[in-house]
C-alpha positions, 0 to 999 in steps of 0.5 A, a space after each residue: 913526841 919522841 916519835 915527831 923528833 926523828 923527823 927532823 928538827 922541821 917536824 920537831 919545831 912545829 910539834 913542840 909548838 903545836 903542844 904548846 898550843 894545843 894545851 891553850 886547848 886541853 885547858 879549855 875543853 878540860 875546864 868545861 867539861 869538869 865544870 860540867 862534871 860538878 853541876 852535874 855530880 850535885 845530881 847525881 849526889 841528890 839522888 836526881 837521876 833524871 835532873 843528871 840526865 837531863 843535864 848530861 844532854 846538856 852538857 854534850 849539847 853545850 861541848 858541841 854550841 862552844 865548837 861551832 863557836 870555837 873552830 871558826 876561831 881557830 881556823 880565823 886565828 891561825 894565819 895570824 898566830 903564825 906570825 909569832 912564830 916567824 924565825 922559824 923554818 917555811 916547813 916548820 910553819 907549813 907542818 905547825 899550819 898542818 896540824 893546827 888545822 886539824 886542830 881546828 876541825 877536829 875540836 867538835 870531838 876533843 870537846 865531846 871526848 873531855 866532857 864524856 869523859 871527865 864531864 859525865 862517866 866519871 862524875 857519875 862514878 865510871 872511872 873504870 871505864 873513864 881509864 880504860 877507855 882513855 889510857 888503852 885508846 891511846 896506848 892501844 889506838 895513839 902511839 901505836 898508829 905514830 910509831 908505826 907511820 912517823 918512825 916505820 913508814 917515815 911519813 911527813 908530820 902531816 900525814 902521821 898527825 892526824 892520827 893521835 885524832 882517830 884515836 880521839 874518834 876512837 874515845 869518842 864511839 866507846 864513851 859514848 856507848 856507855 854513855 848510853 847505856 847509863 852506868 853512870 847514873 849512880 846516887 853517889 856517896 860521900 
């Protein structure tokens, strides 16, 4: 947010509105991931590893299915949504539209990450790895890349912004690798 605010009023306005809209997407993803995590935790708590493995695959398939439904809906809603912000400058609206298109297209990555981190790894008790992946990629990849491209190179926000999804792609790869190794498949004790 700080880097975006140094790019001018249009970029700052677009980023501010984007963060509000992204909040709804994040709440949706976290809710689905948490619901899956609760169901998975029940199976792990009961010691049913095979059922937990099957359920984890269902959780990930559900994330892909939800993305296949939500992405087109988001893309269709962008122009009507922009009408709500008609008082913004043309440049701010242009920047916001680019950011929202990127969010819609990358929704599958975001959804998959939340389901892997919140719904599976944390539910399975692999919280240290989940936190390390999540926080490490944010501060080790996203923040430096956005700072470098936006503050140092002074690129337009439309070009800087996608680097936040690069971080999520790395989270996805690391979390999926952790998931495949099965470290999260533990019997949970109260």
